[in-house]
C-alpha positions in Angstrom: -11.5 37.3 -17.1 -10.5 39.4 -14.1 -7.7 41.8 -13.5 -6.5 43.2 -10.2 -3.5 45.6 -9.7 -1.9 45.5 -6.3 0.3 48.3 -4.9 2.9 48.3 -2.1 1.8 51.7 -0.7 -1.5 53.4 0.0 -3.1 55.5 -2.8 -1.7 53.3 -5.6 1.9 54.2 -4.9 5.1 52.2 -5.0 5.7 49.0 -6.9 2.7 47.3 -8.5 1.8 43.8 -9.5 -0.9 42.9 -12.1 -2.7 39.6 -11.5 -5.3 37.9 -13.7 -5.5 34.6 -11.9 -4.9 33.1 -8.5 -1.7 34.1 -6.6 -0.9 32.0 -3.5 2.0 34.2 -2.3 2.7 37.7 -3.3 5.9 38.1 -1.4 8.0 37.4 -4.5 6.3 40.3 -6.3 5.7 42.9 -3.6 7.1 43.4 -0.1 3.6 44.3 1.1 0.2 45.4 -0.4 -1.6 48.5 1.0 -3.9 49.4 -1.9 -5.4 47.8 -5.0 -7.5 48.5 -8.1 -9.8 45.8 -9.5 -10.2 46.6 -13.2 -12.4 43.6 -14.0 -14.0 40.6 -12.4 -14.1 39.8 -8.7 -11.4 38.6 -6.4 -11.0 37.4 -2.8 -7.9 38.9 -1.1 -6.3 37.2 1.9 -4.2 38.4 4.8 -2.0 35.3 4.7 -0.3 33.3 1.9 -1.9 30.2 0.4 -5.4 31.7 0.6 -5.5 31.6 4.4 -6.7 33.9 7.2 -9.1 36.8 7.0 -10.4 37.3 3.5 -12.4 40.0 1.7 -14.5 40.1 -1.4 -13.4 42.8 -3.9 -15.4 43.8 -7.0 -14.5 46.3 -9.7 -13.3 49.5 -8.1 -10.4 51.4 -6.4 -9.3 50.7 -2.9 -6.7 53.4 -2.0 -6.5 52.5 1.7 -9.0 49.7 2.0 -6.6 47.3 3.6 -6.7 49.3 6.9 -10.4 49.7 6.8 -10.8 46.0 6.3 -8.5 45.2 9.2 -5.7 43.8 7.1 -3.0 45.9 8.7 -0.2 43.7 7.3 -1.6 44.0 3.8 -2.7 41.4 1.3 -0.6 38.2 1.0 -2.6 36.2 -1.6 -5.6 36.6 -3.9 -8.0 34.4 -5.8 -10.0 35.2 -8.9 -13.6 34.2 -8.7 -14.8 32.7 -12.0 -17.9 34.3 -13.3 -18.9 31.7 -15.9 -21.5 29.9 -13.7 -24.9 30.3 -15.3 -26.8 27.4 -13.7 -28.4 26.8 -10.3 -26.7 27.4 -7.0 -26.7 24.4 -4.5 -24.8 24.0 -1.3 -25.3 21.7 1.7 -24.3 23.1 5.1 -23.5 20.9 8.1 -23.5 21.7 11.8 -20.2 19.9 12.4 -16.9 19.2 10.8 -16.5 16.4 8.3 -20.0 17.0 7.0 -21.8 15.6 10.0 -24.6 16.7 12.3 -27.6 18.5 11.1 -27.6 19.2 7.4 -29.6 21.6 5.3 -29.5 22.4 1.6 -29.4 25.9 0.1 -30.3 27.1 -3.4 -30.6 30.8 -2.6 -29.2 33.3 -0.1 -29.7 32.6 3.6 -29.7 35.7 5.9 -29.8 33.7 9.1 -29.3 29.9 9.5 -30.6 30.0 13.1 -33.9 31.5 12.1 -34.3 29.5 8.9 -33.1 26.1 9.9 -32.6 26.2 13.7 -28.9 25.7 13.2 -26.6 27.3 15.8 -23.4 26.6 13.8 -22.1 25.7 10.4 -18.6 24.0 10.5 -18.5 22.3 7.1 -20.2 22.4 3.7 -20.4 20.7 0.3 -20.8 23.1 -2.6 -22.5 21.3 -5.5 -23.0 24.3 -7.8 -22.0 27.9 -7.9 -19.7 30.0 -5.7 -20.7 31.3 -2.3 -19.7 33.7 0.5 -20.3 32.6 4.0 -20.5 35.3 6.8 -19.8 35.0 10.5 -22.9 37.1 11.4 -26.5 37.1 10.2 -27.5 39.4 7.4 -24.2 39.0 5.5 -22.1 40.8 8.0 -18.7 40.3 9.6 -15.8 38.3 8.4 -16.3 36.1 5.4 -15.2 32.9 3.7 -15.3 32.1 0.0 -16.3 28.6 -0.9 -16.2 27.1 -4.4 -17.5 23.8 -5.7 -16.2 20.8 -3.7 -16.2 19.4 -0.2 -15.1 21.8 2.6 -14.7 19.4 5.6 -13.2 21.8 8.1 -13.2 25.6 8.1 -10.5 25.4 10.8 -8.1 23.9 8.3 -8.9 26.9 6.0 -7.6 29.2 8.6 -11.0 30.0 10.1 -10.6 28.4 13.5 -12.5 30.9 15.7 -15.4 31.6 13.3 -19.0 30.5 13.2 -20.9 31.0 10.0 -24.4 32.3 10.3 -25.4 33.6 6.8 -24.6 32.6 3.2 -24.8 34.5 -0.1 -24.5 33.3 -3.8 -21.8 35.1 -5.9 -23.6 36.0 -9.0 -22.5 37.8 -12.2 -22.9 41.2 -10.6 -19.1 41.8 -10.7 
């Protein structure tokens, strides 16, 4: 089980809110969030409510002013706990176009560059069969990211990622 403590001010100051599950909208608990402490597990934090907008992967540690370094100047608005019970294989199909159409390739391990590996210039939808994954806008696991869990993800635009192309993918393992 995971636990994250979110603080209104930098350096763990101001009111705080402890969270051990998903929180779609923190506005009823905190007026803003400028720092956080992940005591256990891993979380994705989002700049907008309902798990939308830019998101960042947070593992155990202290983030005293990490929000500004990440580019979330308005603070965290929602967070999602990443379950770590997955012990099986990792499998995901990536598609060149929305609605799982166009060129398709299957991944079972990390992919540093879809252009080099598959000749794909874009990934606009995916189907996660097993495991939890992070998708990155640049090769070699760099740039903004998107967390995808098992299920069909037909349009990244509908997930608040309208201007992003995804060029690399990484499995989320028990390293939290």
